[in-house]
N, C-alpha and C positions, 0 to 999 in steps of 0.2 A: 276330556274337553280341551279346547283349543285356548291357551292362556297367552296367546300373541307374543311369544318371546322374541327378543331381538336376535340377530344372526349371532352375536357373541354369546348370548344366553344359550342358543340351541347348541353351540358348539361345546360349551361346558357339560351340557346334558349328554350329548353324543359322546364325548370323551369319557365321561364318568361311567356312562353305560357300557362302553367297550371294556373299561378295566373291570366293571362288575360282571359282565357275562363271561370275559375270558379268563379273569384270574380269581375274583371273589367267589362266585358260585361254585366252580369246580373244586375249591379247597375247603369251603366252609365247614363241611362235616368232619373232615380230617383235623382242621383247626379246633373245632369244638371238642373233638375227642382227646386230642394231645394237649390242648390248653396253651398251644405254642403262640407267641407273640408274632403277628403277621408281617414281619420285617420285609419280606419280599414284595408283598403287596403294597405296603406303604412306600417302599423305594420307587415303585412304578408310579404311584400317585405323585411322589415329589418329582419324577422325571417329566410328568405331564405338567409340572408348574401349578398344580391345584393347591398346594400347600400356601401359596402366596396369594390366593383369591382376594382375601380381605385385608392384605397388608398394603399400605400406600406405596405408590410407585417409587418415591424418593428412597424407599428402604427395600427395593428390590422385589415388590410385590406386583399385583395386577390392579390394585387400588379400586376394587369392586366393593359390593355392599353385601348386606345380610341376604338379600334375596338371591344373589349369585352363589353363595355358599350353600345356601339351602338347596338349590338345583342339584348341586353336586352330591349333598348328604342324602338326598331322596334316593338317588341311585344306589349310592354305597349301602344305605339301609335296606334296600331291596335285595341286595345281595347277602350282607351279614351285619346285623346291628354291632356285633363285637368289633368287626374290622372298622366300621364306621365310627364307632366310639373312640377307638384309638386314634383316628384321624382328627376327629372333632376336639378331643381333649387337648390336642396341641394348640388349636385356636383358643379354647377357653384359658389355656395358661398364658397365651399371648396377649389377650385383651386387656388385662390391668396394665401391662406396659403401654400398649397402644392408647389406652383411655387416659392414664394419669402419669405415665413415665416422663422422665426428662428427656430432652433431645439426645443427651449422651447415651442413655439406657436405650432408647429407641434404636439408635445408630449402631450399638454394640449387639443387641439381640435380635432385633426383627429381621435383619437380612438373612441370617442363619436359619431362622424359623421358616422364613418365606420359601427357601429353597428345600426345605425339609432335611437339610444337613444336620440340624439339631431339633429335637421334639421338646415341646414345653408341657407343663402340668400345672394345674391349679390346686392349691392346698388351703382348704377351709375346715372341712370336716374334723372333729375330734370324737372321742368317746362321749363326752358329755356336750357336744356342740354340733348339732345337725341342723335341724330346723331352727332350733334356738341358737343363732350364731353368737349371741352375747355370752354364751357359756364358755367361750374359748379360753383355755388356760395356757397356751403356748405363750411364752413371754420374749421380748427383745430388749435387751439393755444396752444402752450406748457406754462404751468403754474406750475412751480415746477416739481413735479414728476407725473404730470397729464396732458393729453391733454383735452382741452375744445372744443367741436363740437358745432356748430350752423348752423342750415339750415333745408331743408326739401328735402327728395328723394320721387320720385313719381313713382307709377305703379311698386312696388317692389313685385315680386313673393315671395310667402311663407311668406310675412310679417305678423306678428301676430301669426304665427305658428312656424317659426324658432326661435332657442334660440340663434344662432350665426349669426352675420352679418358682412360681409366684406364691408367696406365703403371707398368710395374715397372722399377726401376733400382737399381743398386749404390750404397749409401751407405757402406758400410765393408766393403771386400773381405777384410780380415783375419779377418772373422767368417763367412766361408763363407756357408752358406744363411741364417744370422741377420744377414746384412749387406745384404739387399735390402728396399726399401721401395716402397710403392705411392703414386702421385700422381694428381692430377686436372690434366690439361692441357686448355686450351681452344683452339680452332682460331686464335684471334687472338693468341695468346701470341707475343711476339717471339722470334725465333730458332727457330720451329717451322714446317716446311714439309713437302711431299709429294713423293714420287718419282712417276714416270709410272704410269699405270694399267696393271695386269699384263693380258697377253693369257693366257687360260686355256682348258684342255680343256673344262671345263663351268662351271657357275654363272656364266655370261658377264655377266649384266646386274647382278650384285652387284659393288661397287667394291672392288678389291683394290689398295693400294698401299704404298709405304714411308712410314714417319713419320721425318723427319730432325730431329734436335735439335742445334743449333749455338749453344751458349751460350744455350739457351732459358731465360728466367727467368720463374718463377712464384712467387706469394706463399707465404710459409712455411706458412700455413694450409691449403694444397692437400695436405698429407700425409694419406694415408688410414691411420687407425689410428696405432699407434705406430711409430717408426722401428725397422727390423729385422723387422717382421712381414709383410713383403710376400709371402713365399713361402707363408706360412700362408694369407693371403688368396687368393692365387692357387690354391691346392689346393681350398679351399672354394668358390671360384667354379666352378671346373671341375667339382667334384662335382655342384654344384647344376644346372650348365647341360648336362650331357652327356645326360640324358634328352630334351632338346629336340633334340639332334643324332639321337638314336636314334629319335625319333618322325617326324623327317624321312624317315628310311629307311622307316618304316611307310607314310607317306602317298604316298611314291615308289613303293613296291612296290604299294600299292593301284591307283595309277594304271596301272602296267605291266600289272597282272593284268587291270584293266578293258579295257585297249586289246587284250590278247592274247586274252581270251574273245570280245570283240565281233568281231575280226578272224576268229578260228577258226569262228565261227557264219556268217560271210558268205562266206568263201573255199571255192570248191568245187573239188575235184580228184577224179578218178575218178568223177564223178557224185555226190558227196556232200560236204557241209561238212566241212572237215578236223577239226572238234570230234568227228566221229562216229568217228574212228580213235583206237584205243586208245593209240598212241604219242603222239598230242597231248594226249589227256585225261590221261595220266600227268604230262606236263610241267605242265599247268594245275593238276592236284591238288596236285603238290609245291609250286607257287607259292602256292597258296591256303593249304596247311598251314603252311609256313613264315611266311607273312604273319601268320596268326592268332595263331601261337605268339609271333612278335615282339611284336605289338600287346598280348598278355596280359601279357608280361614288362615291357614299358615302363610300361603302365598300373600294374601291382603295384609296380614300382621307384618310380614317381613317388609313389604314395600312401605307400609306405614313407618316402620322403625328407621328405614333409610331416609324417608322424607322428614321425619319429626323425631331426631334422636333424643330430644329432651322430654318426650311424651311417649314412653314405650311401655311402661310397667303393666298397664291393663291389657294391651294388645298381645304383649309377650306371655303373660301368664293365661290368658284366655286360649290362646292356640296351643300352649303346652298341655293344658288339662284336656281340651277336647280331643286332640290327635292322639295323645297317649292313652286315654280311656278307650278311644276307638280301637287302637292297636290291641289292647289286651282283649276287648270283646271279639273283634274279628279274627283274632288267632284262635281263641278258644272255639269259635264258630267253625273255623277251617278244620280243627281236630274232629269236631262233631261230624262234619260232612264226611271226612275220611273214615270215620268210625274206628274199628280196630286198627286198621292200618295207620290211622293218624296218630295212635299212641305208640307206634314202633319207630325206632331210630332210623329205619330204612328209608322213611319219608321225612321231609324236612320240617313239617309243620309242629312236630313236638319240640323241636328246637326253637322255632319261632315262638311258640307260646311261652317258653322259658325265657327267651330274651325279652318278650314284651313287658314283662313285670317291672324290671328295672326302670323302664321309661317313665312309670308313674311314681318312682321313688327319687331317683338322683336329680341333682340341680334344683332341688326344691320339691317336696312331695305335692301331689295334686291338692291335697288338703291345704297346704300353705298357699298354694296359688289361688285357690279359691278366696282365702283371706285376703290376699293382695287385690283381687278383682273387687271384693266387697268394700275394702278400705278405699279404693279409688272411686267407686260409685258414690261412697259416702261423701268425699271430698267434692266430687263433681256436683252433686245435688245440693250440698251445703252452699257452694258458690251461687247456685242458681236461686237459692233462698226459697 
């Protein structure tokens, strides 16, 4: 469908599509097999200035919005969700600085993130703190002019590759949710180290590791925002980033549909291409309908977030749930259309199915997103009386 993109937006799509077709798709199988971080591809994305899409112009970026980064991520997700995740995770790590950071923090970190010179990562999850962010155990204690961090973060995307980490830690446990604060940690800070690289079902070439803080000392001015506002910054960050996860589902769904239709036109059974059989046509039709519905929702939600940045929780959660559930179903259907071939690594749909699952889990499980939508509905209808 024609979404009436501006000339600038179409340029973003065309440039991202070129990188996807020329670099990502030819390498995705090898990267999945080797689990090697896609440095060469990310360098090409950086050279195309796409790391700076969302960064304000005064900090070296292009000053564009959520919808614009969604357009790039859709193409990268069509190529490989793991590569796209490595790219998107840097934006996720930068958002807390962009949302709540001081002018000094923005001036120091955003320009090098915008050029892709340094990648960022976001550190929230712990062994006992995933959907329940209040279970955070990592602490930060002020000691003179330094904060001292202790604890472990789990399953952090870009860990070991990023140079800049935005980390939430408890600064006053007696205050409950108001006792958490956000900090910037650099990869060279003393007392900061990584766990081994995780072995994953999907998105294998993205780096996922633990962050370990043992009396990690950082300067006092690395506090993001005010002390005690960490959870607020986290929620705003995730609201802003979830359309990016949603659109990865759309890009992945598009890739799965492309593979399924192409195969169905070529595969002959009973003397006919299998696409001529109604049973197969119905599967493909449902895939296409669900995909286009998801794309429309993500595009609309992204534009809403750009226009109404203080009212984005419901739209953000709705598009994340719908698009990633769609991706899981559509990739499973693609494997079914390809039959035995779909189960083999020779064809890309088995990887697509493995990659799809994480989209329903990270940056807030889809069950949690449904909670958010329900809570927002409750608030809306309470106001209406």
